[in-house]
N, C-alpha and C positions, 0 to 999 in steps of 0.2 A: 410356465411354473412348469420347471423338470419334473417327470416321473421316471423314474426304472423300476422295470417289471423282469423279471425273469422265470422261467419254467422249464421244464426236461420231457422231450421229445421219447419218450418211451422203445426201445426197439432198435434193431439195427436201421442205420443211417440209407435214405434210399434216396437214386441223382431222379429228376423228372426225366421221366421217357419223349422219345418226341415223337410230334403228333402225327398220327397216322389219317390215311384218305381211303376212302371207299367210295364207291358210284353205286348210286342207285337211280337207275334208270337215264338218263341226262343230266343229274347231279353227281355233283364233287361232292363231298362232306368230310371235312376234317374235324377229329375229334381226340382229346387224349384218351390216351391205356387206362385201364380198369386198374393196371396195378399201380398208377401213379397217381390216380383219384381216392384211391382208397387211401392213397400216403398223406397227401396233400388235406383227406377231411381226417385224418388222424392226430396232422397237424394242430390243426385249426381245437379239433375238439380236446387237446393238452392243454392249450393256452387257453380256452374259454371255460376249463375245469378250474383256473386258478384266478380269473379273471373275466369270466362271465356280465358282470359289470359296469365296469373299465371302460371309461369315453373313449373311443378312439384315436392314437395322435394327430394332433393336427397342421404340427411343425416337425422340420429336420426331426429326422430321428436315426441312432447309431445304434449300430446291430457289433454284436459279441457272439460266437457263433463257435461250440469247439461239438465235430462231428467223431462217436469214438465208434469205432470197429471193433468187431471179436478178432480175438489174436486167432491165423492161423495152427489147425492141430499141429505142425513141426516149432512152434512157436516154445515149447513145451519138452522138456527131459523125459526120457519115459520113464516109467514108477518102477522103480528099484531099490536096491539097499541105498545107493547113496544120491540119490534127487529126491524121487516120494514126485517127480510129476512135476516138480517146477518150472517154473514160466525160465527160459532160458535166459543169460545175462545180454545178447547183443537183440534180442526186442525189448527190452524194460523203460528203453527210450526213443523206440523207432516208431518214425510217420507212417503214416499208411498213404503208398505211393500209387494204388492199383486204383481202378473205375472200382465204384463211379469218380466221375471229375467232382471236384472240388464244385465249377460253378453250376453242376445240377443239381448238386444238393441243395447249393444256396437257393437257387429256384425254387426246390420243392418245397423250401419252408419257407419264403416269402410268397408262395401264392396260396400255402394254406394259410400265411397269416392275412392275406388280401381274405379270405373267404370266415374268418374270422371278427373282421373289423376289427382288426388293430389298430388300423389309422385308415386314412382316405382311399391312399394305391399305394404301392410299396415303389414310386417314385420317389416319394419324401425320403427313402431310408440315401441318405449321404456321406455314411463310410461306414463301413465293413469288417469286422478283423475276424479272420475264418480259421480255422484249425482241423485238421484228419486226422486222428492217430488210432490206438488202440491200446484196449483195457479191457478188465477183466466181463461188464455190462458193457456191451452195447447201447447205446444211446445220442440223444443232441442235449445239446445245453444251449440255450440259448437265453440269452440278454437285452434289452433291449430301452433304448433310455430316451427321451422327444419331450416335446414338448406339449403340453393339452390348451 
C-alpha cells in the first residue's frame, strides 16, 4: 500500500554542517555541530507532530522538498509613496542560488527524518524532487510517498 505524508518544517532552511573533530588525550572524536543537531531535531519534531503514530516506510520512498528562504532586504522597494515597500518584480520568481547548498539542506532533512523513524533508513529514498526558492515565510515543505 502506498501512503503519502506531507508536513512543514517552520523557520529558515538550514544545511547540514560538516562534521567536526576534536582530540581528547590520544583519541580523536568526530561529532555533528550543535546547530546541525538542533535543526535535525526540529525536523524530526515537525514530522512527529503530525505523524507520531505512523508506521515507518518499508519500501522505496519518493520525496518532494521545497526549501523557501526569506527574501533579502534589497528585494523590496523603499517604503515611499509609489511602492509602499513592495517586492521588486525581479524577485517574484527568483530562485535561491546562494548557500546553503541544496544537497546540504537535503541531508539535514533526511537525517532529521531518520531520527523520527519515518523509514528504516534514508537509503530507501530512491527519487527526490527538490527546489530552493524565496518566499515571505521561510520554511521547508516536505511530501513523502512510499510503501508500508
